[in-house]
PDB file of N, CA, C and O in Angstrom:
ATOM      1  N   MET A   1      75.946 113.201 110.191  1.00  0.00           N
ATOM      2  CA  MET A   1      77.077 113.563 109.358  1.00  0.00           C
ATOM      3  C   MET A   1      78.017 114.047 110.234  1.00  0.00           C
ATOM      4  O   MET A   1      79.155 113.637 110.006  1.00  0.00           O
ATOM      5  N   ALA A   2      77.882 114.862 111.250  1.00  0.00           N
ATOM      6  CA  ALA A   2      78.604 115.469 112.098  1.00  0.00           C
ATOM      7  C   ALA A   2      78.968 114.301 113.185  1.00  0.00           C
ATOM      8  O   ALA A   2      80.070 114.278 113.733  1.00  0.00           O
ATOM      9  N   ASN A   3      78.018 113.399 113.431  1.00  0.00           N
ATOM     10  CA  ASN A   3      78.378 112.235 114.392  1.00  0.00           C
ATOM     11  C   ASN A   3      79.379 111.389 113.827  1.00  0.00           C
ATOM     12  O   ASN A   3      80.295 110.960 114.529  1.00  0.00           O
ATOM     13  N   ASP A   4      79.271 111.097 112.537  1.00  0.00           N
ATOM     14  CA  ASP A   4      80.182 110.151 111.843  1.00  0.00           C
ATOM     15  C   ASP A   4      81.461 110.698 112.000  1.00  0.00           C
ATOM     16  O   ASP A   4      82.331 109.852 112.203  1.00  0.00           O
ATOM     17  N   ARG A   5      81.881 112.013 111.961  1.00  0.00           N
ATOM     18  CA  ARG A   5      83.080 112.440 111.916  1.00  0.00           C
ATOM     19  C   ARG A   5      83.628 112.301 113.388  1.00  0.00           C
ATOM     20  O   ARG A   5      84.821 112.040 113.545  1.00  0.00           O
ATOM     21  N   LYS A   6      82.879 112.451 114.358  1.00  0.00           N
ATOM     22  CA  LYS A   6      83.380 112.374 115.678  1.00  0.00           C
ATOM     23  C   LYS A   6      83.632 110.893 116.073  1.00  0.00           C
ATOM     24  O   LYS A   6      84.446 110.687 116.973  1.00  0.00           O
ATOM     25  N   LYS A   7      82.981 109.805 115.459  1.00  0.00           N
ATOM     26  CA  LYS A   7      83.266 108.691 115.751  1.00  0.00           C
ATOM     27  C   LYS A   7      84.448 108.217 115.088  1.00  0.00           C
ATOM     28  O   LYS A   7      85.196 107.395 115.618  1.00  0.00           O
ATOM     29  N   GLU A   8      84.661 108.741 113.861  1.00  0.00           N
ATOM     30  CA  GLU A   8      85.974 108.382 113.164  1.00  0.00           C
ATOM     31  C   GLU A   8      87.019 108.999 113.834  1.00  0.00           C
ATOM     32  O   GLU A   8      88.089 108.392 113.881  1.00  0.00           O
ATOM     33  N   ARG A   9      86.908 110.214 114.425  1.00  0.00           N
ATOM     34  CA  ARG A   9      88.304 110.861 115.350  1.00  0.00           C
ATOM     35  C   ARG A   9      88.350 110.126 116.589  1.00  0.00           C
ATOM     36  O   ARG A   9      89.459 109.882 117.064  1.00  0.00           O
ATOM     37  N   SER A  10      87.263 109.722 117.207  1.00  0.00           N
ATOM     38  CA  SER A  10      87.372 108.946 118.435  1.00  0.00           C
ATOM     39  C   SER A  10      88.147 107.484 118.270  1.00  0.00           C
ATOM     40  O   SER A  10      88.927 106.991 119.085  1.00  0.00           O
ATOM     41  N   ASN A  11      87.756 106.962 117.092  1.00  0.00           N
ATOM     42  CA  ASN A  11      88.408 105.571 116.679  1.00  0.00           C
ATOM     43  C   ASN A  11      89.774 105.837 116.538  1.00  0.00           C
ATOM     44  O   ASN A  11      90.593 105.172 117.173  1.00  0.00           O
ATOM     45  N   LYS A  12      90.143 106.805 115.717  1.00  0.00           N
ATOM     46  CA  LYS A  12      91.674 107.247 115.474  1.00  0.00           C
ATOM     47  C   LYS A  12      92.367 107.311 116.782  1.00  0.00           C
ATOM     48  O   LYS A  12      93.234 106.490 117.083  1.00  0.00           O
ATOM     49  N   ARG A  13      92.008 108.242 117.535  1.00  0.00           N
ATOM     50  CA  ARG A  13      92.515 108.623 118.803  1.00  0.00           C
ATOM     51  C   ARG A  13      92.705 107.249 119.713  1.00  0.00           C
ATOM     52  O   ARG A  13      93.734 107.026 120.351  1.00  0.00           O
ATOM     53  N   ALA A  14      91.741 106.502 119.683  1.00  0.00           N
ATOM     54  CA  ALA A  14      91.903 105.071 120.495  1.00  0.00           C
ATOM     55  C   ALA A  14      92.950 104.497 119.917  1.00  0.00           C
ATOM     56  O   ALA A  14      93.707 103.897 120.680  1.00  0.00           O
ATOM     57  N   GLU A  15      93.244 104.511 118.638  1.00  0.00           N
ATOM     58  CA  GLU A  15      94.090 103.435 117.946  1.00  0.00           C
ATOM     59  C   GLU A  15      95.409 103.930 118.316  1.00  0.00           C
ATOM     60  O   GLU A  15      96.333 103.191 118.655  1.00  0.00           O
ATOM     61  N   LEU A  16      95.484 105.431 118.231  1.00  0.00           N
ATOM     62  CA  LEU A  16      96.949 105.929 118.404  1.00  0.00           C
ATOM     63  C   LEU A  16      97.280 105.806 119.994  1.00  0.00           C
ATOM     64  O   LEU A  16      98.470 105.756 120.308  1.00  0.00           O
ATOM     65  N   LYS A  17      96.355 105.758 120.942  1.00  0.00           N
ATOM     66  CA  LYS A  17      96.919 105.723 122.139  1.00  0.00           C
ATOM     67  C   LYS A  17      97.139 104.522 122.734  1.00  0.00           C
ATOM     68  O   LYS A  17      97.786 104.568 123.779  1.00  0.00           O
ATOM     69  N   ARG A  18      96.691 103.213 122.261  1.00  0.00           N
ATOM     70  CA  ARG A  18      97.016 101.964 122.425  1.00  0.00           C
ATOM     71  C   ARG A  18      98.499 101.738 122.290  1.00  0.00           C
ATOM     72  O   ARG A  18      99.161 101.933 121.271  1.00  0.00           O
ATOM     73  N   ILE A  19      98.923 101.311 123.430  1.00  0.00           N
ATOM     74  CA  ILE A  19     100.485 100.936 123.514  1.00  0.00           C
ATOM     75  C   ILE A  19     100.614  99.362 123.606  1.00  0.00           C
ATOM     76  O   ILE A  19      99.997  98.782 124.499  1.00  0.00           O
ATOM     77  N   PRO A  20     101.339  98.704 122.778  1.00  0.00           N
ATOM     78  CA  PRO A  20     101.446  97.172 123.036  1.00  0.00           C
ATOM     79  C   PRO A  20     101.796  96.841 124.148  1.00  0.00           C
ATOM     80  O   PRO A  20     102.778  97.425 124.608  1.00  0.00           O
ATOM     81  N   LYS A  21     101.238  95.973 124.832  1.00  0.00           N
ATOM     82  CA  LYS A  21     101.778  95.502 126.206  1.00  0.00           C
ATOM     83  C   LYS A  21     102.891  94.731 126.208  1.00  0.00           C
ATOM     84  O   LYS A  21     102.946  93.875 125.324  1.00  0.00           O
ATOM     85  N   PRO A  22     103.848  94.816 127.019  1.00  0.00           N
ATOM     86  CA  PRO A  22     105.024  93.724 127.027  1.00  0.00           C
ATOM     87  C   PRO A  22     104.470  92.479 127.443  1.00  0.00           C
ATOM     88  O   PRO A  22     103.326  92.442 127.897  1.00  0.00           O
ATOM     89  N   GLY A  23     105.275  91.306 127.315  1.00  0.00           N
ATOM     90  CA  GLY A  23     104.983  90.143 127.444  1.00  0.00           C
ATOM     91  C   GLY A  23     105.051  89.934 128.975  1.00  0.00           C
ATOM     92  O   GLY A  23     105.220  90.909 129.707  1.00  0.00           O
ATOM     93  N   ALA A  24     104.916  88.621 129.503  1.00  0.00           N
ATOM     94  CA  ALA A  24     104.962  88.180 130.899  1.00  0.00           C
ATOM     95  C   ALA A  24     106.186  88.777 131.648  1.00  0.00           C
ATOM     96  O   ALA A  24     107.139  89.299 131.069  1.00  0.00           O
ATOM     97  N   CYS A  25     106.079  88.664 132.809  1.00  0.00           N
ATOM     98  CA  CYS A  25     107.305  89.066 133.652  1.00  0.00           C
ATOM     99  C   CYS A  25     108.615  88.383 133.238  1.00  0.00           C
ATOM    100  O   CYS A  25     108.525  87.158 133.160  1.00  0.00           O
ATOM    101  N   ILE A  26     109.607  88.824 133.004  1.00  0.00           N
ATOM    102  CA  ILE A  26     110.912  88.010 132.659  1.00  0.00           C
ATOM    103  C   ILE A  26     111.487  87.381 133.947  1.00  0.00           C
ATOM    104  O   ILE A  26     112.301  86.462 133.853  1.00  0.00           O
ATOM    105  N   PHE A  27     111.126  87.803 135.029  1.00  0.00           N
ATOM    106  CA  PHE A  27     111.692  87.090 136.248  1.00  0.00           C
ATOM    107  C   PHE A  27     110.670  85.989 136.684  1.00  0.00           C
ATOM    108  O   PHE A  27     111.090  85.073 137.392  1.00  0.00           O
ATOM    109  N   CYS A  28     109.459  86.014 136.337  1.00  0.00           N
ATOM    110  CA  CYS A  28     108.687  84.985 136.684  1.00  0.00           C
ATOM    111  C   CYS A  28     108.973  83.863 135.789  1.00  0.00           C
ATOM    112  O   CYS A  28     108.847  82.689 136.139  1.00  0.00           O
ATOM    113  N   LYS A  29     109.372  84.249 134.595  1.00  0.00           N
ATOM    114  CA  LYS A  29     109.652  83.079 133.571  1.00  0.00           C
ATOM    115  C   LYS A  29     110.786  82.371 134.119  1.00  0.00           C
ATOM    116  O   LYS A  29     110.748  81.142 134.181  1.00  0.00           O
ATOM    117  N   ASP A  30     111.824  83.041 134.536  1.00  0.00           N
ATOM    118  CA  ASP A  30     113.131  82.686 134.692  1.00  0.00           C
ATOM    119  C   ASP A  30     113.348  82.582 136.169  1.00  0.00           C
ATOM    120  O   ASP A  30     113.827  83.600 136.671  1.00  0.00           O
ATOM    121  N   ASP A  31     113.123  81.656 136.922  1.00  0.00           N
ATOM    122  CA  ASP A  31     113.281  81.590 138.394  1.00  0.00           C
ATOM    123  C   ASP A  31     114.524  81.697 138.843  1.00  0.00           C
ATOM    124  O   ASP A  31     114.735  82.154 139.967  1.00  0.00           O
ATOM    125  N   ALA A  32     115.445  81.321 138.093  1.00  0.00           N
ATOM    126  CA  ALA A  32     116.756  81.205 138.514  1.00  0.00           C
ATOM    127  C   ALA A  32     117.693  82.488 138.571  1.00  0.00           C
ATOM    128  O   ALA A  32     118.833  82.498 139.037  1.00  0.00           O
ATOM    129  N   GLN A  33     116.943  83.690 137.954  1.00  0.00           N
ATOM    130  CA  GLN A  33     117.634  84.852 137.838  1.00  0.00           C
ATOM    131  C   GLN A  33     117.026  85.676 138.974  1.00  0.00           C
ATOM    132  O   GLN A  33     115.850  86.040 138.992  1.00  0.00           O
ATOM    133  N   PRO A  34     118.048  85.972 140.039  1.00  0.00           N
ATOM    134  CA  PRO A  34     117.612  86.646 141.226  1.00  0.00           C
ATOM    135  C   PRO A  34     117.718  88.323 140.857  1.00  0.00           C
ATOM    136  O   PRO A  34     118.341  88.705 139.866  1.00  0.00           O
ATOM    137  N   ILE A  35     117.182  89.051 141.576  1.00  0.00           N
ATOM    138  CA  ILE A  35     117.322  90.548 141.487  1.00  0.00           C
ATOM    139  C   ILE A  35     118.226  91.095 142.441  1.00  0.00           C
ATOM    140  O   ILE A  35     117.905  91.157 143.627  1.00  0.00           O
ATOM    141  N   ASP A  36     119.401  91.522 142.000  1.00  0.00           N
ATOM    142  CA  ASP A  36     120.515  91.618 143.220  1.00  0.00           C
ATOM    143  C   ASP A  36     120.931  93.046 142.670  1.00  0.00           C
ATOM    144  O   ASP A  36     121.021  93.366 141.484  1.00  0.00           O
ATOM    145  N   TYR A  37     121.181  93.889 143.859  1.00  0.00           N
ATOM    146  CA  TYR A  37     121.575  95.370 143.702  1.00  0.00           C
ATOM    147  C   TYR A  37     122.988  95.564 142.984  1.00  0.00           C
ATOM    148  O   TYR A  37     123.362  96.607 142.447  1.00  0.00           O
ATOM    149  N   LYS A  38     123.746  94.302 143.078  1.00  0.00           N
ATOM    150  CA  LYS A  38     125.040  94.501 142.692  1.00  0.00           C
ATOM    151  C   LYS A  38     125.125  94.323 141.017  1.00  0.00           C
ATOM    152  O   LYS A  38     126.173  94.547 140.412  1.00  0.00           O
ATOM    153  N   GLU A  39     124.054  93.951 140.438  1.00  0.00           N
ATOM    154  CA  GLU A  39     124.154  93.644 138.885  1.00  0.00           C
ATOM    155  C   GLU A  39     123.498  94.937 138.408  1.00  0.00           C
ATOM    156  O   GLU A  39     122.292  94.970 138.165  1.00  0.00           O
ATOM    157  N   THR A  40     124.351  96.081 138.263  1.00  0.00           N
ATOM    158  CA  THR A  40     124.037  97.433 137.650  1.00  0.00           C
ATOM    159  C   THR A  40     123.731  97.257 136.166  1.00  0.00           C
ATOM    160  O   THR A  40     122.955  98.068 135.660  1.00  0.00           O
ATOM    161  N   GLY A  41     124.200  96.387 135.488  1.00  0.00           N
ATOM    162  CA  GLY A  41     123.944  96.295 133.953  1.00  0.00           C
ATOM    163  C   GLY A  41     122.459  95.866 133.819  1.00  0.00           C
ATOM    164  O   GLY A  41     121.730  96.421 132.996  1.00  0.00           O
ATOM    165  N   MET A  42     122.043  94.940 134.579  1.00  0.00           N
ATOM    166  CA  MET A  42     120.697  94.504 134.560  1.00  0.00           C
ATOM    167  C   MET A  42     119.744  95.651 135.027  1.00  0.00           C
ATOM    168  O   MET A  42     118.693  95.928 134.449  1.00  0.00           O
ATOM    169  N   LEU A  43     120.240  96.306 136.171  1.00  0.00           N
ATOM    170  CA  LEU A  43     119.231  97.341 136.726  1.00  0.00           C
ATOM    171  C   LEU A  43     119.224  98.802 135.876  1.00  0.00           C
ATOM    172  O   LEU A  43     118.341  99.655 135.967  1.00  0.00           O
ATOM    173  N   ARG A  44     120.326  98.871 135.101  1.00  0.00           N
ATOM    174  CA  ARG A  44     120.186 100.193 134.165  1.00  0.00           C
ATOM    175  C   ARG A  44     119.038  99.832 133.080  1.00  0.00           C
ATOM    176  O   ARG A  44     118.604 100.753 132.387  1.00  0.00           O
ATOM    177  N   LYS A  45     118.589  98.666 132.931  1.00  0.00           N
ATOM    178  CA  LYS A  45     117.427  98.628 131.903  1.00  0.00           C
ATOM    179  C   LYS A  45     116.169  99.210 132.428  1.00  0.00           C
ATOM    180  O   LYS A  45     115.344  99.830 131.758  1.00  0.00           O
ATOM    181  N   TYR A  46     116.106  98.940 133.735  1.00  0.00           N
ATOM    182  CA  TYR A  46     114.856  99.396 134.563  1.00  0.00           C
ATOM    183  C   TYR A  46     114.993 101.107 134.914  1.00  0.00           C
ATOM    184  O   TYR A  46     114.114 101.608 135.616  1.00  0.00           O
ATOM    185  N   ILE A  47     115.902 101.799 134.500  1.00  0.00           N
ATOM    186  CA  ILE A  47     116.179 103.241 134.811  1.00  0.00           C
ATOM    187  C   ILE A  47     116.090 104.163 133.561  1.00  0.00           C
ATOM    188  O   ILE A  47     116.711 103.803 132.561  1.00  0.00           O
ATOM    189  N   SER A  48     115.365 105.335 133.524  1.00  0.00           N
ATOM    190  CA  SER A  48     115.295 105.987 132.484  1.00  0.00           C
ATOM    191  C   SER A  48     116.372 106.777 132.317  1.00  0.00           C
ATOM    192  O   SER A  48     117.241 106.827 133.187  1.00  0.00           O
ATOM    193  N   ASP A  49     116.454 107.540 131.099  1.00  0.00           N
ATOM    194  CA  ASP A  49     117.786 108.414 130.920  1.00  0.00           C
ATOM    195  C   ASP A  49     117.987 109.439 131.935  1.00  0.00           C
ATOM    196  O   ASP A  49     119.050 109.971 132.254  1.00  0.00           O
ATOM    197  N   ARG A  50     116.698 109.662 132.448  1.00  0.00           N
ATOM    198  CA  ARG A  50     116.979 110.900 133.581  1.00  0.00           C
ATOM    199  C   ARG A  50     117.322 110.217 134.863  1.00  0.00           C
ATOM    200  O   ARG A  50     117.738 111.009 135.709  1.00  0.00           O
ATOM    201  N   GLY A  51     117.265 108.975 135.245  1.00  0.00           N
ATOM    202  CA  GLY A  51     117.642 108.304 136.357  1.00  0.00           C
ATOM    203  C   GLY A  51     116.477 107.875 137.227  1.00  0.00           C
ATOM    204  O   GLY A  51     116.624 107.406 138.356  1.00  0.00           O
ATOM    205  N   LYS A  52     115.309 108.066 136.630  1.00  0.00           N
ATOM    206  CA  LYS A  52     114.101 107.477 137.420  1.00  0.00           C
ATOM    207  C   LYS A  52     113.685 106.037 136.981  1.00  0.00           C
ATOM    208  O   LYS A  52     113.874 105.544 135.869  1.00  0.00           O
ATOM    209  N   ILE A  53     113.138 105.508 137.957  1.00  0.00           N
ATOM    210  CA  ILE A  53     112.892 104.012 137.885  1.00  0.00           C
ATOM    211  C   ILE A  53     111.550 103.972 137.068  1.00  0.00           C
ATOM    212  O   ILE A  53     110.526 104.521 137.475  1.00  0.00           O
ATOM    213  N   ARG A  54     111.624 103.366 136.029  1.00  0.00           N
ATOM    214  CA  ARG A  54     110.563 103.029 134.998  1.00  0.00           C
ATOM    215  C   ARG A  54     109.305 102.330 135.598  1.00  0.00           C
ATOM    216  O   ARG A  54     109.394 101.419 136.421  1.00  0.00           O
ATOM    217  N   ALA A  55     108.320 102.743 135.204  1.00  0.00           N
ATOM    218  CA  ALA A  55     106.995 102.206 135.646  1.00  0.00           C
ATOM    219  C   ALA A  55     106.942 100.820 135.163  1.00  0.00           C
ATOM    220  O   ALA A  55     107.684 100.268 134.352  1.00  0.00           O
ATOM    221  N   ARG A  56     105.904 100.343 135.823  1.00  0.00           N
ATOM    222  CA  ARG A  56     105.603  98.645 135.780  1.00  0.00           C
ATOM    223  C   ARG A  56     105.050  98.482 134.609  1.00  0.00           C
ATOM    224  O   ARG A  56     105.352  97.432 134.043  1.00  0.00           O
ATOM    225  N   ARG A  57     104.105  99.415 133.888  1.00  0.00           N
ATOM    226  CA  ARG A  57     103.503  98.940 132.390  1.00  0.00           C
ATOM    227  C   ARG A  57     104.793  99.188 131.448  1.00  0.00           C
ATOM    228  O   ARG A  57     104.822  98.512 130.420  1.00  0.00           O
ATOM    229  N   VAL A  58     105.751  99.987 131.656  1.00  0.00           N
ATOM    230  CA  VAL A  58     106.874 100.121 130.769  1.00  0.00           C
ATOM    231  C   VAL A  58     107.718  98.804 130.664  1.00  0.00           C
ATOM    232  O   VAL A  58     107.962  98.182 129.630  1.00  0.00           O
ATOM    233  N   THR A  59     108.131  98.490 131.997  1.00  0.00           N
ATOM    234  CA  THR A  59     109.034  97.363 132.159  1.00  0.00           C
ATOM    235  C   THR A  59     108.504  96.117 131.767  1.00  0.00           C
ATOM    236  O   THR A  59     109.224  95.288 131.211  1.00  0.00           O
ATOM    237  N   GLY A  60     107.179  95.882 132.029  1.00  0.00           N
ATOM    238  CA  GLY A  60     106.397  94.502 131.930  1.00  0.00           C
ATOM    239  C   GLY A  60     106.732  93.583 132.918  1.00  0.00           C
ATOM    240  O   GLY A  60     106.680  92.383 132.649  1.00  0.00           O
ATOM    241  N   CYS A  61     107.140  94.050 134.264  1.00  0.00           N
ATOM    242  CA  CYS A  61     107.222  93.261 135.404  1.00  0.00           C
ATOM    243  C   CYS A  61     106.105  93.085 136.168  1.00  0.00           C
ATOM    244  O   CYS A  61     105.219  93.923 136.005  1.00  0.00           O
ATOM    245  N   CYS A  62     105.876  92.018 137.135  1.00  0.00           N
ATOM    246  CA  CYS A  62     104.511  91.945 137.795  1.00  0.00           C
ATOM    247  C   CYS A  62     104.941  92.748 139.012  1.00  0.00           C
ATOM    248  O   CYS A  62     106.104  93.123 139.162  1.00  0.00           O
ATOM    249  N   THR A  63     103.854  93.027 139.970  1.00  0.00           N
ATOM    250  CA  THR A  63     104.161  93.727 141.036  1.00  0.00           C
ATOM    251  C   THR A  63     105.173  93.494 141.863  1.00  0.00           C
ATOM    252  O   THR A  63     105.956  94.375 142.216  1.00  0.00           O
ATOM    253  N   GLN A  64     105.238  92.143 142.277  1.00  0.00           N
ATOM    254  CA  GLN A  64     106.289  91.671 143.103  1.00  0.00           C
ATOM    255  C   GLN A  64     107.550  92.022 142.729  1.00  0.00           C
ATOM    256  O   GLN A  64     108.301  92.620 143.501  1.00  0.00           O
ATOM    257  N   HIS A  65     107.906  91.662 141.453  1.00  0.00           N
ATOM    258  CA  HIS A  65     109.388  91.770 140.845  1.00  0.00           C
ATOM    259  C   HIS A  65     109.534  93.361 140.637  1.00  0.00           C
ATOM    260  O   HIS A  65     110.680  93.789 140.773  1.00  0.00           O
ATOM    261  N   GLN A  66     108.562  94.262 140.335  1.00  0.00           N
ATOM    262  CA  GLN A  66     108.755  95.570 140.176  1.00  0.00           C
ATOM    263  C   GLN A  66     109.222  96.141 141.429  1.00  0.00           C
ATOM    264  O   GLN A  66     110.127  96.976 141.405  1.00  0.00           O
ATOM    265  N   ARG A  67     108.595  95.703 142.716  1.00  0.00           N
ATOM    266  CA  ARG A  67     108.985  96.160 143.974  1.00  0.00           C
ATOM    267  C   ARG A  67     110.417  95.841 144.179  1.00  0.00           C
ATOM    268  O   ARG A  67     111.230  96.712 144.489  1.00  0.00           O
ATOM    269  N   GLU A  68     110.741  94.547 144.001  1.00  0.00           N
ATOM    270  CA  GLU A  68     112.178  94.187 144.203  1.00  0.00           C
ATOM    271  C   GLU A  68     113.083  94.915 143.437  1.00  0.00           C
ATOM    272  O   GLU A  68     114.192  95.208 143.885  1.00  0.00           O
ATOM    273  N   ILE A  69     112.653  95.285 142.145  1.00  0.00           N
ATOM    274  CA  ILE A  69     113.723  96.124 141.230  1.00  0.00           C
ATOM    275  C   ILE A  69     113.752  97.550 141.750  1.00  0.00           C
ATOM    276  O   ILE A  69     114.799  98.180 141.599  1.00  0.00           O
ATOM    277  N   ALA A  70     112.768  98.099 142.318  1.00  0.00           N
ATOM    278  CA  ALA A  70     112.825  99.300 142.927  1.00  0.00           C
ATOM    279  C   ALA A  70     113.737  99.407 144.084  1.00  0.00           C
ATOM    280  O   ALA A  70     114.571 100.302 144.227  1.00  0.00           O
ATOM    281  N   THR A  71     113.505  98.368 144.950  1.00  0.00           N
ATOM    282  CA  THR A  71     114.294  98.120 146.039  1.00  0.00           C
ATOM    283  C   THR A  71     115.945  98.020 145.717  1.00  0.00           C
ATOM    284  O   THR A  71     116.803  98.603 146.381  1.00  0.00           O
ATOM    285  N   ALA A  72     116.156  97.314 144.766  1.00  0.00           N
ATOM    286  CA  ALA A  72     117.466  96.967 144.330  1.00  0.00           C
ATOM    287  C   ALA A  72     118.130  98.116 143.925  1.00  0.00           C
ATOM    288  O   ALA A  72     119.282  98.379 144.271  1.00  0.00           O
ATOM    289  N   VAL A  73     117.289  98.966 143.042  1.00  0.00           N
ATOM    290  CA  VAL A  73     117.820 100.301 142.489  1.00  0.00           C
ATOM    291  C   VAL A  73     118.186 101.184 143.421  1.00  0.00           C
ATOM    292  O   VAL A  73     119.226 101.834 143.318  1.00  0.00           O
ATOM    293  N   LYS A  74     117.203 101.311 144.618  1.00  0.00           N
ATOM    294  CA  LYS A  74     117.407 102.192 145.697  1.00  0.00           C
ATOM    295  C   LYS A  74     118.830 101.758 146.467  1.00  0.00           C
ATOM    296  O   LYS A  74     119.664 102.612 146.769  1.00  0.00           O
ATOM    297  N   ASN A  75     119.002 100.411 146.736  1.00  0.00           N
ATOM    298  CA  ASN A  75     120.257 100.001 147.402  1.00  0.00           C
ATOM    299  C   ASN A  75     121.332 100.384 146.626  1.00  0.00           C
ATOM    300  O   ASN A  75     122.277 101.015 147.100  1.00  0.00           O
ATOM    301  N   ALA A  76     121.252 100.010 145.332  1.00  0.00           N
ATOM    302  CA  ALA A  76     122.421 100.271 144.211  1.00  0.00           C
ATOM    303  C   ALA A  76     122.843 102.064 144.273  1.00  0.00           C
ATOM    304  O   ALA A  76     123.981 102.522 144.173  1.00  0.00           O
ATOM    305  N   ARG A  77     121.786 102.711 144.432  1.00  0.00           N
ATOM    306  CA  ARG A  77     122.235 104.195 144.552  1.00  0.00           C
ATOM    307  C   ARG A  77     122.792 104.456 145.750  1.00  0.00           C
ATOM    308  O   ARG A  77     123.858 105.069 145.790  1.00  0.00           O
ATOM    309  N   GLU A  78     122.221 104.075 146.789  1.00  0.00           N
ATOM    310  CA  GLU A  78     122.899 104.340 148.068  1.00  0.00           C
ATOM    311  C   GLU A  78     124.370 103.703 148.262  1.00  0.00           C
ATOM    312  O   GLU A  78     125.211 104.133 149.051  1.00  0.00           O
ATOM    313  N   MET A  79     124.516 102.671 147.454  1.00  0.00           N
ATOM    314  CA  MET A  79     126.019 102.199 147.303  1.00  0.00           C
ATOM    315  C   MET A  79     127.011 102.829 146.476  1.00  0.00           C
ATOM    316  O   MET A  79     128.230 102.657 146.477  1.00  0.00           O
ATOM    317  N   ALA A  80     126.336 103.548 145.806  1.00  0.00           N
ATOM    318  CA  ALA A  80     127.006 104.498 144.693  1.00  0.00           C
ATOM    319  C   ALA A  80     127.277 103.653 143.332  1.00  0.00           C
ATOM    320  O   ALA A  80     128.090 103.988 142.470  1.00  0.00           O
ATOM    321  N   LEU A  81     126.541 102.619 143.294  1.00  0.00           N
ATOM    322  CA  LEU A  81     126.743 101.752 142.053  1.00  0.00           C
ATOM    323  C   LEU A  81     125.879 102.355 140.802  1.00  0.00           C
ATOM    324  O   LEU A  81     126.175 102.137 139.627  1.00  0.00           O
ATOM    325  N   LEU A  82     124.739 103.165 141.240  1.00  0.00           N
ATOM    326  CA  LEU A  82     124.044 103.757 139.978  1.00  0.00           C
ATOM    327  C   LEU A  82     123.836 105.298 140.524  1.00  0.00           C
ATOM    328  O   LEU A  82     123.818 105.625 141.710  1.00  0.00           O
ATOM    329  N   PRO A  83     123.700 106.080 139.504  1.00  0.00           N
ATOM    330  CA  PRO A  83     123.367 107.571 139.832  1.00  0.00           C
ATOM    331  C   PRO A  83     122.116 107.909 140.083  1.00  0.00           C
ATOM    332  O   PRO A  83     121.192 107.364 139.479  1.00  0.00           O
ATOM    333  N   TYR A  84     121.911 108.872 141.024  1.00  0.00           N
ATOM    334  CA  TYR A  84     120.593 109.275 141.473  1.00  0.00           C
ATOM    335  C   TYR A  84     120.055 110.060 140.131  1.00  0.00           C
ATOM    336  O   TYR A  84     118.928 109.905 139.660  1.00  0.00           O
ATOM    337  N   THR A  85     120.966 110.843 139.655  1.00  0.00           N
ATOM    338  CA  THR A  85     120.317 111.827 138.566  1.00  0.00           C
ATOM    339  C   THR A  85     121.122 111.522 137.381  1.00  0.00           C
ATOM    340  O   THR A  85     122.167 110.873 137.424  1.00  0.00           O
ATOM    341  N   ALA A  86     120.527 112.082 136.176  1.00  0.00           N
ATOM    342  CA  ALA A  86     121.263 111.904 134.864  1.00  0.00           C
ATOM    343  C   ALA A  86     122.611 112.767 134.941  1.00  0.00           C
ATOM    344  O   ALA A  86     122.816 113.672 135.749  1.00  0.00           O
ATOM    345  N   THR A  87     123.507 112.311 133.933  1.00  0.00           N
ATOM    346  CA  THR A  87     124.711 113.154 133.955  1.00  0.00           C
ATOM    347  C   THR A  87     124.616 114.779 133.623  1.00  0.00           C
ATOM    348  O   THR A  87     123.648 115.146 132.957  1.00  0.00           O
ATOM    349  N   VAL A  88     125.249 115.423 133.911  1.00  0.00           N
ATOM    350  CA  VAL A  88     125.079 116.818 133.258  1.00  0.00           C
ATOM    351  C   VAL A  88     125.598 117.234 132.052  1.00  0.00           C
ATOM    352  O   VAL A  88     126.786 117.046 131.788  1.00  0.00           O
ATOM    353  N   ARG A  89     124.710 117.874 131.156  1.00  0.00           N
ATOM    354  CA  ARG A  89     125.048 118.009 129.740  1.00  0.00           C
ATOM    355  C   ARG A  89     126.273 119.191 129.734  1.00  0.00           C
ATOM    356  O   ARG A  89     126.786 119.543 128.671  1.00  0.00           O
TER     357      ARG A  89
END
């Protein structure tokens, strides 16, 4: 009886923890779209509201393109096109 309750709880927890995985990398699908530090509108999609670079599991990009995004974001920050941190409230 107690074992049944534990199994039910663990199944519910497992279902709640599962996050649907984003599709394939959009940069792999579309070879013509380069990752450039000057395209701030595109890069803002890969930055959190706090100004941090989003993780690969969140963005859905492959490893190679995630590295390129991180480099482009860092270059854009250095050139003052993107903020290092969030705006002050």
